[in-house]
N, C-alpha and C positions, 0 to 999 in steps of 0.2 A: 462575537463568534470568531474563534481562532482557527489556525491551521494546527492540527494535532500531529506531532511528529513522534513516531515510535522508534526508539533507538536502543541499541545494545552494543556489544563490542565486536560485531561482525565487520567485514570489510565494506559493507554497504552504508554504514552509519554516517560517514562524512558526506556521502552523496545525499542521504536522507535529509541531513541538515541543510545542505545547499538547495535542494528542491523545496524544502519547507520555507526557507528564506525567500526564494523566488516567488512561490505561491502567495506568501503573506504580503510581499511587496505589490504584487499584481492585484490582490484582493483588498489591499489597504487594511490589513488586520494584524494581529499579533501571532506569535508562535507559542504553543504549549508543548514542551518536551515531556515525553512520558517514557520512563524506563521501568519495566515490570521485572521484579526478581522472581523468576519462575521457580516453582518448588520441584526441582528434579529429585528423583529418588535418592541420589547420592548426596544431596544437600539438605534433605529434610531432617529435622530434629528426630532423634531416635530414643525410644523408650528401651533402656538397656536392662531393665530388671528381668532377671530370670533367663537371660539369653546367653550367658557365658559360663554356665555350669555351676555346680554347687560351691566351688572354691572361690568364686568371685566375691571380693570384699566391697564394702561400702565406699572405701577410699577410691578404688578404681572406678566405681560407678560415678562418683562425684567428678573425677577427672574427665571421664567421657562426656558428662553433661557440660562441663566447662568447655570442652572442645566444640560441642554443638553450639553453645552460646557464642564462642569466638568466631565460628564459621559464619553465623548469622550477622554478627557485627561487621565482619570483614565484607560480606556481600553488600550490606547497606552502605558502608563507607565507599566501597568501589562504585556503587551506583550513584552516590552523590558526586563523586569525582567525575564520573562519566557525564552526568548532567551538566556540571560546571564547564567541562571542556566543550560540550556540544553547544551550550548557551553562548560561549565566546565565539564559536565558529558561526553560528546563526547571526549574531549581532554584527560581526565583521563582514559577513556576506551581504546582509540586507539592511542593517541598521534598524531592524524592527524590534519591538518590545518582545521580551522572552520571559516566560514563566516555566517553572520546573515542577515535575511531580514524580515522586518515587512510589511505585505501586508494588503489589505482591500478588503472586499467583499467575493465572493464565492471562495472556495479553488481551484476548478477546473479551474476557470478563471485565478487565479494567476499562476497555473501550466503552462498554455499555454504561459505565458510571460517568464517563466524560463526554460522550458524543453529543449530548444536548448543548454543550458549549462550543462545538466545533462545526466548521463548514466543510472541511475536507480532512482526510487522514492520509498521512505520508508514511510509507513503510518500505523497507528494502525487500528485494526479491527473495532473499534468504537471510535468516538470522544466524547468530553465532552457534546455536545448538544444532543447526542443520547444515552448516558449511561443509562438513565432512561426510554428510549422508550421500547416498547414491541418487536419491530422488531429486529431480530438477527444480522443485519448488519447496520452499520452507513450509512446514506445517502451520505456523502461525498465519502465513499469508492467506491460505485457503480458508482458515477459520475466520479471519478478519473479514474477508469478502463475503462469506456466507452469512455471518451474524450481524454485519454492520450495514446500515442503510445510507451511510454517507459515501460520497465519491472517494475512491481510494487511489492515491497517486503512488504508483509502484516505481521506486527509484532504481535506475540502472546503476552499475558500479561507479560511473562518473557522470556528473551533471553537465548537461549542455544547455545553454540558453535556448529557450523554445522560440524559434523563429518560424518553423514549418511543422505542421501537425497533420497526421492522417487520421481521419475519422471513419472507422469501419462501421457503417450504418446498415442495419438489417431490418428496420421497420418495426422492431419489437418494443416492448415497454421499457427495457433498460436503455436502449439508445434514444428513446423518446425523453427519458429523464436526462440524458446527456445533452440533448438539444436545449431543453429548458434551462439547465444549469449554465450552459455556455451563453445563452441569450441574456440571462439575468445577472451574470457575473463577468467581471473584466479579465478573467484569467487568461484567455487567449485572444483578446480583442486586438492585440498588437501583432499577432502572428498570422501567417497565411496558411490556409487549410485546404484539404482535399477530402471530399465526402465520397467514399467508395462503397458501393454495394455489389455483392457477389450474387449474381442471379442471371436470369435470361432476358431481363428488360421487359417493360410493359407491365400491365396489370396493377393490382392494388399496391404492391410493394414499391413499384417505380413511382406511383403517385405519391406515396408517403415520403419517398426520398426527395422528390421535387418540392413537396411542402416543407420538409425539414430545411432544405437549402434556402428556400425563400425566407423562412423564419430566421435563419442565421444571418442572411444578408441584410434583412430588415433591421437587425440589431447592430449592424456595422461590421460584422465579421467578413473578411475577404476569403471566400471559399470557391473552389471549383468542384465539379462532381463528375462521376463516371459510374457506369455499370459494366461489370465484366463477368464472364462465365468462369466456372471452375468449382473446385471443392473449397469451401470457405476458409478453413484453416490454412491450407496451402496457398491459396490466392492472396490472403491477407499477409501471410509471412513473406511471400515473394515481393509483394508491394512494399513492405517495410524495408527489407534488405536492399531492394533495387532503387529506392527513392531517397535515401539519406534523410529520413525524417527525424525530427528531434523528439517527437512524442506521438504515441499511438493512443487514440481514444476509442473505446468500445464498451459494449455492455457486458455485464457479468453473465447474463442469461440471454441466450439467443431467442429468436422468434420461432425456431423449430420446436416441435414437440419432443424431440430427442434430447434429453438432458442427463447430465450426471448428477449424483447426489449432492456434491458440494457446489460446483459452479458449472456453468454451461460447457459442453464438450468442446466447442470451437474456441472459447475463451481459454480453457485449460491448455489446449494444444498450442495456441499462439503464445501464451505466457511462458511455456516451457522452453521455447526457442527464441523468443523475441529479444534482440540485443538493445532495444530502445526502451526508454521509460514509458510507462503506460498510465493512463487515467481511466479507471474502470468504474462503471456505474452499476448499481444493483437494480 
């Protein structure tokens, strides 16, 4: 079971490689690099027949088809070069075994084909096709989190060795999955953590938090805990920026009944502004 690293030519890809190498080292596994050649409308093969008017000759149609073929070959060659460069970076960073895979089409669809062999997925906050967009998150990121059942490690622009992590715990199923993963796997066993719940304290959720903390500590994780009041997204965001954390752990879907179609509303708001790498659980 490997760490699956999704790369492209965005400014996040070097950080994705570094995060994948770190995670593979901690989990004592290999890295599988995946680059998906997306079928953007301007890159798709085109059927030119009947589209250029009555005077279009067969020779011109053949030339246009050759251009389509060349474009596809260049995209594949570029993808292979990208994978080779990434493999060298991962190996230099962590000395782990690296495999490469060149896919075609939507990234989320490619992940469905490979997730059975993976323990965790690593991806940048934004991909190359969304770097110039006005939206704060890449479209692939939301689709990957929605469609994928594996933990998703969202790489910030630069990798920082994870020595301190903040766990935004809300008592829901997603954060329960996070607890189970952290207990069973060595990913954060050498880091110090803080389990933060946003609420009024007391009640069922506080009991769940106490149980989660005991479970983490029994597995050898060094964690403190606190409950604070406030609006969840704002409180978590303030805690991240004010605490100099290396990693934020949280669930993709909150315990609240109020949810967005793609991912939980609190998670979405935190992801949009969080400067720190995140480990998100479905």
